[in-house]
C-alpha positions in Angstrom: 4.6 -37.1 -4.4 5.1 -33.8 -2.5 6.5 -30.8 -4.4 10.2 -30.0 -3.9 10.7 -26.3 -3.3 13.9 -24.3 -3.5 13.4 -23.1 0.1 10.8 -22.0 2.5 10.0 -18.3 3.2 7.8 -17.0 6.0 6.0 -13.8 5.2 4.9 -12.2 8.4 2.6 -9.2 8.6 -0.3 -7.9 10.7 -2.5 -6.8 7.8 -3.8 -9.2 5.2 -7.1 -9.5 3.2 -9.8 -8.6 4.0 -7.8 -5.7 5.4 -7.2 -3.4 2.5 -3.9 -1.4 2.7 -0.7 -1.2 0.7 1.3 -3.5 3.0 -1.4 -6.2 2.9 -1.2 -6.0 -0.9 2.6 -6.4 -0.7 2.3 -9.4 1.6 -0.2 -11.0 -0.7 1.9 -10.5 -3.8 5.2 -11.6 -2.2 3.5 -14.9 -1.2 1.8 -15.5 -4.5 4.7 -14.7 -6.7 7.3 -16.4 -4.6 5.2 -19.6 -4.8 5.1 -19.3 -8.6 8.9 -19.1 -8.5 9.1 -22.4 -6.6 9.5 -20.9 -3.1 7.3 -22.4 -0.4 5.8 -19.2 0.8 3.8 -19.1 4.0 1.9 -16.0 5.3 1.7 -15.7 9.1 -0.9 -13.1 10.1 -3.6 -12.4 12.7 -6.9 -14.2 12.4 -9.9 -12.4 10.9 -13.1 -14.2 12.0 -15.7 -14.8 9.4 -13.3 -14.4 6.5 -11.3 -17.1 4.6 -8.9 -16.0 1.9 -9.2 -18.5 -0.9 -5.8 -19.0 -2.5 -4.2 -22.2 -3.7 -0.9 -20.7 -4.5 0.5 -20.3 -1.0 -0.3 -21.3 2.6 -1.7 -19.0 5.4 -1.3 -19.5 9.1 -3.6 -17.3 11.2 -3.3 -16.8 14.9 -5.5 -15.5 17.7 -6.6 -11.8 17.5 -9.0 -9.3 19.0 -10.9 -6.5 17.3 -9.0 -3.2 17.0 -11.0 -0.1 16.7 -8.6 1.5 14.3 -9.0 1.3 10.5 -10.4 -2.2 10.6 -7.2 -3.9 11.7 -7.0 -6.9 14.1 -4.8 -6.9 17.3 -2.7 -10.1 16.9 -2.0 -12.0 20.1 0.1 -15.0 19.1 1.1 -15.7 22.8 -2.6 -16.5 23.5 -2.9 -19.0 20.6 -2.5 -22.4 22.2 -2.1 -24.3 19.0 0.2 -21.9 17.1 3.5 -23.2 18.5 2.9 -26.7 17.3 1.8 -25.6 13.9 4.8 -23.4 13.4 7.1 -26.2 14.7 6.3 -28.2 11.6 7.2 -25.5 9.1 10.8 -25.7 7.8 11.4 -22.0 7.5 14.7 -21.1 5.8 14.2 -17.3 5.9 11.8 -14.9 7.6 10.5 -11.7 6.1 8.6 -9.4 8.4 6.6 -6.5 6.9 5.7 -4.8 10.2 7.3 -4.3 13.6 4.2 -5.5 15.6 2.9 -8.9 16.7 3.7 -10.8 13.5 7.1 -9.1 13.2 8.1 -10.0 16.7 6.8 -13.5 16.2 9.0 -13.8 13.1 12.0 -12.4 15.0 11.5 -15.0 17.8 11.4 -17.9 15.3 14.5 -16.6 13.4 16.5 -16.4 16.6 15.3 -19.8 17.9 16.3 -21.5 14.6 19.3 -19.4 13.7 17.9 -18.3 10.3 18.0 -14.8 8.8 15.2 -12.3 9.2 14.5 -9.4 6.8 12.2 -6.6 7.9 10.8 -4.1 5.5 10.0 -0.6 6.7 6.8 0.5 4.9 5.1 3.2 7.1 5.7 6.5 8.8 4.9 5.1 12.2 5.5 8.3 14.0 2.6 10.0 12.2 0.4 7.1 13.2 1.4 7.1 16.8 1.1 10.9 17.2 -2.4 10.8 15.6 -3.4 8.0 18.0 -2.0 9.3 21.3 -1.8 13.1 20.6 1.3 13.4 22.9 4.7 13.9 21.2 6.9 12.5 24.0 4.7 9.3 24.1 4.7 9.0 20.3 8.5 9.2 20.4 8.8 6.4 23.0 6.6 4.2 20.8 8.7 5.1 17.8 11.9 4.1 19.7 10.3 0.7 20.3 9.7 0.3 16.5 13.3 1.4 15.6 14.7 -1.1 18.2 12.8 -3.9 16.4 14.5 -3.0 13.1 17.9 -2.9 14.8 17.4 -6.5 16.0 16.7 -7.7 12.4 19.5 -9.0 10.2 18.5 -7.1 7.1 16.3 -4.0 6.7 14.6 -3.1 3.4 12.6 -0.1 2.3 10.6 0.3 -1.0 12.4 3.4 -2.0 15.3 5.8 -1.1 12.9 8.4 0.5 11.6 5.8 3.0 15.1 4.8 3.8 15.9 8.4 4.7 12.7 8.5 6.9 13.9 5.5 8.8 17.3 7.0 9.3 15.6 10.2 10.6 13.9 8.0 13.1 17.3 7.0 14.5 18.0 3.8 12.6 21.8 3.3 12.4 22.3 0.2 10.3 22.4 -0.4 6.5 19.2 -0.1 4.5 18.5 -1.8 1.2 15.9 -0.7 -1.4 13.6 -3.3 -2.8 11.0 -2.0 -5.2 7.4 -3.0 -4.9 5.4 -4.0 -8.0 1.7 -4.0 -9.0 -0.7 -6.7 -10.2 -2.8 -4.5 -12.6 -4.2 -6.2 -15.6 -6.4 -4.1 -18.0 -10.0 -5.2 -18.5 -10.5 -7.4 -21.6 -13.1 -4.8 -22.8 -12.1 -1.3 -21.7 -15.2 0.3 -23.3 -17.5 -2.1 -21.5 -15.5 -1.4 -18.2 -16.2 2.3 -18.6 -19.9 1.7 -19.1 -20.1 -0.4 -16.0 -18.3 2.2 -13.9 -20.6 4.9 -15.3 -23.7 2.9 -14.5 -22.5 2.0 -11.0 -21.6 5.5 -9.9 -24.0 7.5 -12.0 -21.5 9.1 -14.3 -21.9 10.3 -17.9 -19.3 9.4 -20.5 -18.2 13.0 -20.7 -17.6 13.4 -16.9 -14.0 14.2 -15.8 -13.4 11.4 -13.3 -10.9 11.8 -10.4 -10.1 8.9 -8.2 -8.6 8.2 -4.8 -8.1 4.7 -3.5 -6.8 4.2 0.0 -7.5 4.6 3.7 -9.8 7.5 4.7 -7.5 9.0 7.3 -6.4 12.6 7.6 -2.7 11.6 7.4 -3.3 11.0 3.7 -3.7 14.8 3.1 -7.4 14.3 2.3 -8.4 17.7 3.8 -6.3 19.5 1.2 -7.8 17.3 -1.5 -11.3 18.2 -0.6 -10.4 21.9 -0.3 -8.9 21.8 -3.8 -12.1 20.2 -5.1 -14.1 23.1 -3.6 -11.9 25.5 -5.5 -12.4 23.6 -8.8 -16.1 23.8 -8.3 -15.9 27.6 -7.7 -14.1 27.9 -11.0 -16.9 25.8 -12.7 -14.5 23.0 -13.6 -16.7 19.9 -14.3 -15.6 16.8 -12.4 -16.7 13.8 -10.4 -14.4 12.6 -7.6 -14.7 9.1 -6.3 -13.1 8.2 -2.9 -12.7 4.4 -2.5 -11.8 2.9 0.9 -12.8 3.5 4.5 -11.3 4.9 7.6 -11.7 7.0 10.8 -11.9 10.3 8.9 -14.8 9.2 6.6 -17.6 10.7 8.6 -15.8 14.1 8.9 -14.9 13.9 5.2 -18.6 13.5 4.3 -19.5 16.4 6.5 -16.8 18.5 4.9 -18.0 17.6 1.4 -21.6 18.6 2.4 -20.5 21.9 4.1 -18.6 22.8 0.9 -21.5 22.0 -1.3 -19.7 19.2 -3.1 -22.4 16.5 -2.8 -23.1 16.4 -6.5 -19.4 16.2 -7.3 -18.0 13.8 -4.7 -18.9 10.1 -4.4 -17.9 7.9 -1.5 -17.6 4.4 -3.1 -16.9 2.6 0.2 -14.5 -0.3 0.6 -14.2 -2.2 -2.7 -12.3 -5.5 -2.4 -13.3 -6.7 -5.9 -10.0 -6.3 -7.8 -11.9 -6.5 -11.1 -13.9 -3.4 -10.2 -10.8 -1.6 -9.1 -9.3 -2.3 -12.5 -12.4 -0.9 -14.2 -12.2 2.3 -12.0 -8.6 2.8 -13.1 -9.6 2.3 -16.7 -12.4 4.8 -16.4 -10.7 7.6 -14.5 -8.8 10.6 -16.0 -6.6 11.4 -13.0 -5.5 9.6 -9.9 -5.3 11.9 -6.8 -2.7 10.9 -4.2 -1.2 13.9 -2.4 -0.2 11.8 0.7 2.8 13.0 2.7 2.3 10.0 5.0 3.0 7.1 2.7 6.6 5.9 2.2 5.6 4.5 -1.3 2.4 3.9 -3.1 1.2 0.8 -4.9 -2.0 2.6 -6.1 0.2 5.1 -8.0 1.8 2.1 -9.7 -1.5 0.6 -10.5 -2.8 3.8 -12.0 0.4 4.0 -14.1 -0.1 0.5 -15.3 -3.6 1.6 -16.5 -1.9 4.4 -18.4 -3.2 7.1 -16.1 -1.1 9.7 -14.3 -1.2 10.7 -10.7 -1.3 14.0 -8.9 1.3 13.9 -6.1 2.9 16.5 -3.8 6.3 17.7 -5.0 9.1 16.2 -2.9 6.9 13.6 -1.2 8.1 10.0 -0.7 5.4 8.8 -3.1 6.6 11.2 -5.8 10.1 9.6 -5.8 10.9 8.3 -9.3 8.3 10.4 -11.0 8.8 13.7 -13.0 6.3 16.5 -13.2 4.6 16.9 -16.6 6.4 13.8 -17.9 4.9 10.8 -16.1 2.9 12.5 -13.4 1.7 15.9 -12.1 3.3 17.5 -9.1 1.5 20.0 -6.8 2.7 22.1 -3.9 1.3 21.1 -0.5 -1.5 23.6 -0.9 -5.1 23.4 -2.2 -4.8 26.3 -4.6 -1.8 24.7 -6.2 -3.5 21.3 -6.4 -6.7 22.8 -7.9 -4.6 24.5 -10.6 -2.6 21.4 -11.4 -5.9 19.4 -11.8 -7.4 22.1 -13.9 -4.5 22.3 -16.3 -4.2 18.5 -16.6 -7.9 18.2 -17.5 -7.8 21.1 -19.9 -5.4 19.4 -22.3 -6.5 15.9 -23.2 -3.6 15.2 -25.6 -1.1 16.1 -22.9 -3.0 14.1 -20.3 -2.8 11.0 -22.5 0.9 11.5 -23.2 1.8 11.8 -19.5 -0.3 8.7 -18.8 1.6 6.7 -21.5 4.9 7.7 -19.9 3.6 6.7 -16.5 2.9 3.2 -17.9 6.4 3.0 -19.4 8.4 4.4 -16.5 6.5 3.9 -13.2 4.7 0.6 -13.8 6.6 -2.4 -12.4 4.9 -5.8 -12.5 5.0 -7.9 -9.3 6.5 -10.8 -11.1 9.7 -8.9 -11.9 9.8 -7.3 -8.5 9.6 -10.6 -6.7 12.0 -12.2 -9.1 14.6 -9.7 -7.7 13.4 -10.5 -4.1 14.0 -14.3 -4.6 17.5 -13.6 -6.0 18.3 -11.5 -2.9 16.9 -14.2 -0.6 19.3 -16.7 -2.2 22.2 -14.4 -1.8 21.3 -14.0 1.9 20.9 -17.7 2.5 24.3 -18.5 0.9 26.0 -15.8 3.0 24.2 -17.0 6.1 25.2 -20.6 5.5 28.9 -19.6 5.0 29.1 -17.7 8.2 
C-alpha cells in the first residue's frame, strides 16, 4: 500500500551533492526533513554524471546538464532533456520551492504557472558579486542582475534566510514583500570527541597543543580569503602558534597556495581539499579552536551554525550579513574588514582559553538551530500558503 503524504513539494535547485555549497546543503536538508514530516519531497536538479546520491528519504529527479568551468557546478539544460517532461507530468506537485533563479528555478516557475500552484523562491546569494567577478564589466553585471530580480518578481512568495539578505535583495531593486525563513544545521557531535581529535591530528599532522583555525567553503576571493591569509601572515610575524586548515575547492585555490608560499606560511597552512564525508567534517569542527569566516559575500552561513553547534565560535566581519544575530565577545568574535584587526581578534581569542570556551558555549545556545525545527516552521508556512491559495 502506497504511503499517504500530506502534500507534495518540489525542491528545485541547480546545486546538489556532490556539489558542495551552502545552498546545496539547504536543498538536501529541506528535502530530507520535509519527508520525515510526511511531505512528499522531490528534488529537481541538474544531472551529475558518475555520481548517484544514495538517499531513501526523498526522491531526486535529475535532468540533462553540461560541464560548467566554474566552481564545479553543472549547467542545467532541462529543455534538451527529452524524457524530463513525461517524468515531471507524473508528479502531483502541490507547491514549488525554487532555491536559485537559474535553470531549475525557471523550470519550477514554468510548472507552477502551468498547474496554477504556488511557487516560493529563496534568495540565497549576492549574485551581483558573482556576475561582476565573472564578466568584469559592471553594466553587463547589472543587466544579468536585472534578469535575476525579474525572476523573483514573477514568483508568488520570496524568502531570504535573514534580514540582511532581504535588504540586499531590496537594494538590487526587488519591490515585493520578503519573508525571512531561518536555515538550520545538521551537526551531530562525534560519539567519542577525544578519538575524533586524535583522528584529525593524525590526518593533518597536528599536535594536540596546536591552535587550530578552520575555514570550510568555496575557495573564491569573494569570500574575503585574501584578507584571511594576510591576517595569518601577521599572526606568524607575532610568533602566535597556529595551524590553519582550508577545506573546499574553487577557482582561487592555486593563487591562494601561491600566496601562502610567498608569505612563508607553508608550515602553518594546510589545504585539506574537498571533504564530502560529513563525519570527517564533524570531527574537524570538534578539533578546531576557532572558525574563520570573514565573508562579505554570503547572505547567511550554514557553516557558522555548524561551528556553533559544535560549541565553537566564529570570527566574522562586523556588520556583515553572516554576522547577523551574533554578538561580539558573547557568541562570536567580530573583526573590522582589515587583516590587522582580524589578526588581533584571533590573537586575543586564542590567548584566553576560558573566554574562548564560554563564547563557544553561548554560540551553541544562541546561534545553533537544528534543521528539524527550521523545516517544521517551513512546513507550517507551506500549509498556510496552500490554504490561502486554495481559497483564492
